[in-house]
C-alpha positions in Angstrom: -7.8 1.2 15.3 -7.9 -1.4 12.5 -4.4 -3.8 12.1 -3.2 -7.7 10.9 0.0 -8.9 9.7 1.0 -9.4 6.2 -0.1 -11.9 5.4 -3.7 -11.3 5.5 -3.5 -7.9 4.6 -6.8 -7.8 3.3 -8.8 -8.8 6.9 -7.8 -5.9 8.6 -8.5 -3.8 4.8 -12.3 -5.6 5.4 -12.3 -5.2 9.0 -11.4 -0.8 7.4 -14.7 -0.5 5.5 -16.8 -2.8 7.1 -16.5 0.1 10.3 -16.8 3.2 7.6 -20.1 1.4 6.0 -21.2 0.9 9.9 -21.1 5.1 10.3 -18.1 4.6 12.6 -16.5 7.3 12.4 -12.8 8.2 12.7 -11.3 5.1 11.7 -7.9 4.5 11.0 -5.3 1.3 9.8 -1.4 0.8 11.0 0.1 1.3 7.6 1.8 -2.2 7.6 0.1 -4.3 10.4 1.3 -5.9 13.7 5.0 -6.6 11.7 5.5 -2.3 11.6 4.0 -2.3 14.7 7.4 -4.6 16.5 9.7 -3.6 13.6 10.3 -0.4 15.7 10.0 -2.0 18.8 6.5 -0.6 19.9 5.8 -2.8 23.3 2.8 -5.7 22.5 0.7 -5.4 25.8 0.1 -10.3 26.2 -2.6 -10.0 29.5 -6.3 -10.8 28.7 -8.5 -7.7 28.4 -11.8 -7.8 30.0 -13.3 -4.7 28.8 -18.2 -4.6 29.9 -20.1 -4.3 27.4 -21.6 -2.0 25.6 -24.2 -1.8 22.9 -22.4 0.0 20.0 -24.8 1.5 17.9 -24.8 1.8 14.1 -25.7 4.8 12.2 -25.5 3.3 8.1 -23.1 5.2 5.5 -25.7 2.5 2.4 -23.6 5.2 -0.3 -20.3 3.0 0.6 -21.7 -0.4 -0.6 -22.5 -1.4 -4.3 -25.5 -3.8 -5.0 -25.4 -6.3 -8.1 -28.3 -4.3 -9.2 -26.8 -0.7 -8.9 -23.1 -2.4 -10.6 -25.8 -4.1 -13.3 -27.3 -0.8 -14.7 -23.9 0.2 -15.5 -22.6 -2.9 -16.4 -25.9 -2.4 -19.1 -25.0 1.3 -20.0 -28.1 2.7 -18.3 -26.1 4.5 -16.0 -22.8 6.7 -16.2 -21.1 7.5 -14.2 -19.2 5.1 -11.3 -15.7 3.5 -12.0 -16.2 -0.3 -11.8 -12.4 -1.6 -10.8 -11.3 -4.9 -11.1 -9.0 -6.3 -8.0 -8.7 -10.0 -9.7 -5.6 -11.0 -11.1 -5.3 -10.0 -15.0 -6.3 -14.0 -16.0 -9.6 -13.6 -14.1 -10.9 -10.8 -15.3 -9.9 -12.7 -18.9 -11.9 -15.2 -17.5 -8.8 -18.2 -17.8 -9.2 -17.6 -14.4 -13.0 -18.8 -14.1 -13.8 -19.1 -10.0 -17.7 -19.1 -10.4 -20.0 -20.7 -12.9 -18.7 -18.5 -15.4 -15.4 -15.5 -15.9 -14.5 -13.1 -17.2 -15.4 -9.5 -16.3 -18.2 -6.5 -15.9 -18.8 -4.6 -18.8 -17.4 -0.7 -18.1 -15.5 -1.9 -16.0 -12.4 1.1 -16.4 -9.6 -0.9 -14.9 -7.7 -4.1 -13.5 -5.9 -3.8 -10.6 -5.3 -6.6 -9.1 -4.9 -6.0 -4.9 -1.2 -7.3 -4.7 0.1 -4.2 -7.2 -1.2 -2.3 -4.2 0.8 -3.0 -1.1 4.4 -4.4 -1.0 4.0 -8.1 0.1 7.6 -7.7 2.4 6.5 -4.8 4.3 2.6 -5.0 4.2 2.5 -1.0 3.9 0.1 0.1 1.4 2.3 1.6 -1.2 3.2 5.8 -1.1 1.0 8.2 -2.7 2.4 9.0 -5.7 2.5 4.4 -7.2 -1.2 4.8 -5.7 -1.5 7.4 -8.9 0.6 5.5 -10.9 -2.3 2.6 -11.2 -5.7 4.8 -10.8 -4.6 8.1 -11.3 -6.9 8.6 -14.6 -9.0 7.9 -12.6 -11.9 10.8 -11.4 -12.0 11.4 -8.1 -14.6 13.1 -7.5 -17.0 10.2 -9.2 -18.2 7.4 -7.7 -15.4 4.2 -7.7 -16.3 0.7 -7.2 -14.2 -1.5 -6.9 -14.9 -5.3 -6.9 -13.5 -9.0 -6.7 -14.0 -12.9 -6.5 -15.9 -12.4 -2.9 -15.4 -8.8 -1.8 -12.3 -8.7 0.2 -9.2 -8.0 -1.3 -11.4 -5.1 -2.7 -11.8 -4.3 0.6 -7.6 -2.7 -0.1 -8.8 -1.1 -3.3 -11.7 1.1 -1.4 -8.9 2.1 1.3 -6.5 3.4 -1.6 -9.2 5.1 -2.9 -10.0 6.1 1.1 -6.8 7.3 0.9 -6.2 9.2 -1.9 -8.8 11.1 -1.2 -11.6 9.5 -3.6 -15.5 11.3 -2.6 -17.7 8.6 -3.2 -16.4 5.5 -2.7 -18.1 2.1 -2.4 -17.5 -1.9 -2.5 -19.4 -4.2 -4.5 -19.3 -6.8 -2.7 -21.0 -9.4 -3.9 -18.7 -8.9 -6.2 -17.6 -12.1 -9.0 -19.2 -14.6 -6.3 -22.4 -13.2 -7.3 -21.6 -12.4 -10.4 -20.8 -15.5 -12.0 -22.9 -18.0 -11.4 -25.8 -15.7 -12.0 -27.4 -16.1 -15.3 -29.0 -12.5 -16.1 -26.0 -10.8 -15.4 -22.9 -9.7 -18.7 -19.8 -10.8 -18.1 -17.0 -9.9 -20.6 -14.0 -11.3 -22.2 
C-alpha cells in the first residue's frame, strides 16, 4: 500500500510505479492519502516499528519503463502505435516555459494533459473514472501508452491513472524532458 499527503501526491505515485517496475505483485494506492485516512477518523500509529531485515527479490518488468531510444523511434515515426503523453504544463509543452537546454515537446506526442488535472488539489484524490475518461478517453487502451514530464515524477500520476483505467501496456518515460531537452540528437516541436 502506497500513500502520501496532498502536496506530495506524486511522491506516492513514484513509489507505486517503482514497485510495479520491480515486479511487486498487488501494489495498491490509498486514494487521498494520509489526509483521507485521517478525514474518516482512522487511527494512526505513532510507535516506532522495527521489522527484521528481509531480502527483497525483484523481478524487473521491463515493459513498465520506456527508454529514450524507444521514444526516439516513436518521435521519428519509425515506430507507430505507442501513444506518447506529455504530463507537463501547457507552457512547458509549447516551449515557452523552458526547463532544459531546449523547450518544446516530443514529436508524435498525442496528448498534453498536465498532471494537476488528474487529481483534486483540495482532497488529494484521483479524479473519478468519468473525469479520467474525459481526459484520456480518446486514447486506445490496447496500445502502449507512455507518459512523460520534466523528470519522470509527475508522469507517474498519469501512469497510475492508466493502470486504474485498464490500459494494457502503460510505461513511464523516466528520462523525460530533462534528458530529451538537453540532448542535441532528439527532435523537438514547438
